[in-house]
Backbone as JSON, one array per atom type, in Angstrom:
{
  "sequence": "XXXXXXXXXXXXXXXXXXXXXXXXXXXXXXXXXXXXXXXXXXXXXXXXXXXXXXXXXXXXXXXXXXXXXXXXX",
  "N": [[164.92, 144.67, 12.65], [164.57, 143.96, 16.01], [162.53, 142.6, 18.69], [161.61, 143.39, 22.06], [160.61, 141.48, 24.75], [158.56, 141.29, 27.54], [157.34, 140.01, 30.64], [155.2, 140.79, 33.18], [155.61, 139.68, 36.24], [154.2, 140.15, 38.58], [151.67, 140.68, 37.73], [150.91, 138.58, 36.08], [148.81, 135.73, 35.82], [149.2, 133.14, 35.23], [147.77, 131.79, 33.21], [148.5, 130.47, 30.89], [147.85, 130.9, 28.26], [149.54, 132.37, 26.61], [151.77, 130.68, 26.31], [150.55, 128.63, 24.96], [149.8, 129.92, 22.6], [152.22, 130.83, 21.57], [154.48, 128.83, 21.81], [157.24, 128.67, 21.37], [158.17, 130.98, 22.37], [157.25, 131.58, 24.93], [157.14, 130.29, 28.27], [155.78, 128.44, 30.99], [156.74, 128.86, 34.27], [156.96, 127.77, 37.45], [154.23, 128.42, 37.73], [153.99, 130.9, 36.52], [154.22, 132.93, 33.61], [157.04, 133.21, 31.45], [159.24, 134.9, 29.26], [160.89, 133.09, 26.71], [163.14, 134.11, 25.53], [164.41, 137.34, 26.1], [164.8, 139.07, 24.04], [163.72, 138.98, 20.73], [163.21, 137.93, 17.32], [160.9, 139.52, 15.07], [157.63, 138.17, 15.25], [154.45, 137.21, 14.57], [153.05, 135.57, 16.31], [153.96, 136.2, 18.84], [152.9, 138.74, 19.24], [150.19, 138.04, 19.13], [150.02, 136.47, 21.43], [150.53, 138.38, 23.42], [148.35, 140.07, 23.06], [146.33, 138.31, 23.69], [146.58, 137.78, 26.37], [144.89, 137.59, 29.39], [145.19, 139.43, 31.46], [146.84, 141.38, 30.56], [149.65, 141.14, 30.98], [151.88, 140.9, 29.43], [154.27, 142.65, 27.55], [155.31, 143.95, 24.44], [157.89, 145.42, 22.78], [159.49, 147.55, 20.37], [162.85, 147.09, 19.76], [165.31, 149.5, 20.4], [163.69, 151.8, 19.59], [161.7, 151.59, 21.49], [159.03, 151.6, 21.06], [155.72, 150.71, 21.79], [154.38, 147.71, 20.87], [152.56, 145.75, 21.47], [150.5, 145.05, 24.28], [147.74, 146.47, 22.41], [146.99, 149.88, 22.92]],
  "CA": [[164.51, 145.18, 13.94], [164.13, 142.91, 16.92], [161.55, 142.99, 19.7], [161.87, 143.09, 23.46], [159.42, 140.87, 25.32], [158.58, 141.26, 29.0], [156.15, 139.54, 31.35], [155.13, 141.33, 34.54], [155.33, 138.56, 37.13], [153.22, 140.53, 39.61], [150.36, 140.73, 37.08], [150.65, 137.29, 35.45], [148.01, 134.77, 36.59], [149.6, 131.8, 34.82], [146.72, 131.14, 32.42], [149.14, 129.62, 29.89], [147.41, 131.25, 26.91], [150.72, 132.81, 25.84], [152.57, 129.49, 25.98], [149.8, 127.9, 23.94], [149.8, 130.69, 21.35], [153.59, 131.0, 21.08], [155.3, 127.97, 22.67], [158.66, 128.92, 21.16], [158.51, 132.28, 22.94], [156.83, 131.68, 26.33], [157.09, 129.05, 29.06], [155.29, 128.61, 32.36], [157.73, 128.48, 35.27], [156.37, 127.96, 38.78], [152.91, 129.02, 37.63], [154.03, 132.21, 35.88], [154.8, 132.96, 32.28], [158.34, 133.84, 31.26], [159.68, 134.84, 27.87], [162.02, 132.18, 26.5], [164.24, 135.06, 25.31], [163.95, 138.72, 26.29], [164.88, 139.71, 22.73], [163.35, 138.02, 19.7], [162.9, 138.45, 16.0], [159.45, 139.7, 14.93], [156.81, 136.98, 15.04], [153.06, 137.56, 14.88], [152.56, 134.77, 17.44], [154.29, 136.93, 20.06], [151.88, 139.79, 19.36], [148.93, 137.36, 19.46], [150.09, 136.06, 22.83], [150.39, 139.58, 24.25], [146.96, 140.54, 22.93], [145.44, 137.3, 24.28], [146.77, 137.69, 27.82], [143.69, 138.14, 30.02], [145.52, 140.5, 32.41], [147.81, 142.26, 29.88], [150.93, 141.06, 31.68], [152.95, 140.83, 28.44], [154.49, 143.8, 26.68], [156.24, 143.75, 23.32], [158.37, 146.73, 22.32], [160.52, 147.57, 19.34], [164.17, 147.39, 20.3], [165.86, 150.74, 19.84], [162.76, 152.92, 19.73], [160.85, 151.41, 22.66], [157.62, 151.7, 20.66], [154.86, 149.63, 22.26], [153.75, 146.99, 19.76], [151.44, 145.0, 22.04], [149.12, 145.06, 23.78], [147.27, 147.75, 21.86], [146.49, 150.78, 23.97]],
  "C": [[164.06, 144.02, 14.81], [163.17, 143.5, 17.95], [162.04, 142.62, 21.09], [160.57, 142.63, 24.09], [159.57, 140.8, 26.83], [157.26, 140.7, 29.52], [156.23, 140.1, 32.77], [154.68, 140.2, 35.47], [154.33, 138.87, 38.22], [151.8, 140.52, 39.05], [149.95, 139.37, 36.54], [149.86, 136.37, 36.39], [148.28, 133.33, 36.16], [148.55, 131.06, 34.02], [147.3, 130.19, 31.36], [148.71, 129.91, 28.46], [148.6, 131.63, 26.04], [151.56, 131.61, 25.4], [151.87, 128.64, 24.93], [149.85, 128.59, 22.59], [151.2, 130.78, 20.73], [154.56, 130.17, 21.93], [156.81, 128.15, 22.49], [159.13, 130.18, 21.88], [158.17, 132.43, 24.42], [156.8, 130.31, 26.99], [156.52, 129.38, 30.43], [156.33, 128.05, 33.32], [157.14, 128.8, 36.64], [155.06, 128.72, 38.73], [152.87, 130.41, 37.04], [154.69, 132.1, 34.51], [156.14, 133.67, 32.3], [158.64, 133.83, 29.76], [160.86, 133.88, 27.76], [163.29, 133.01, 26.27], [163.67, 136.47, 25.47], [163.96, 139.49, 24.97], [164.61, 138.65, 21.67], [163.16, 138.71, 18.37], [161.39, 138.59, 15.89], [158.74, 138.4, 14.57], [155.4, 137.32, 15.48], [152.51, 136.76, 16.06], [152.86, 135.45, 18.77], [153.25, 138.04, 20.29], [150.54, 139.18, 19.74], [148.9, 136.96, 20.93], [149.9, 137.27, 23.75], [148.96, 140.09, 24.23], [145.98, 139.59, 23.62], [145.54, 137.21, 25.79], [145.59, 138.34, 28.53], [143.96, 139.27, 31.01], [146.56, 141.48, 31.86], [149.16, 142.32, 30.6], [152.13, 141.09, 30.73], [153.05, 142.14, 27.68], [155.54, 143.44, 25.64], [156.6, 145.14, 22.81], [159.41, 146.55, 21.23], [161.85, 147.92, 20.0], [164.7, 148.65, 19.62], [164.93, 151.91, 20.06], [161.91, 152.82, 20.99], [159.37, 151.49, 22.35], [156.85, 150.48, 21.14], [154.14, 149.01, 21.08], [152.53, 146.2, 20.23], [151.57, 145.03, 23.55], [148.75, 146.45, 23.27], [146.7, 148.59, 22.99], [145.07, 151.19, 23.69]]
}
C-alpha cells in the first residue's frame, strides 16, 4: 500500500520542520513546503512530519481507500 502526500500551500508557513524531519520526502520551494513525490511508500518519517507541522498543512492518506493517516484528528 502506498501513501498520498499533500501540502496545502495556502496553509503552509514554511517552517521547514517537515523538510528537517523527512528530507527525502519534503522540500522548501519559494518559502513553502512541497512533497518530493505525491505518492510514496510508507515511511514513519512522513507521518512524523505531518504530525509536527505547526499549522497542519500536510495530509497523508492511504492510496486506494483515502483513509487519513496523518495528522491525527
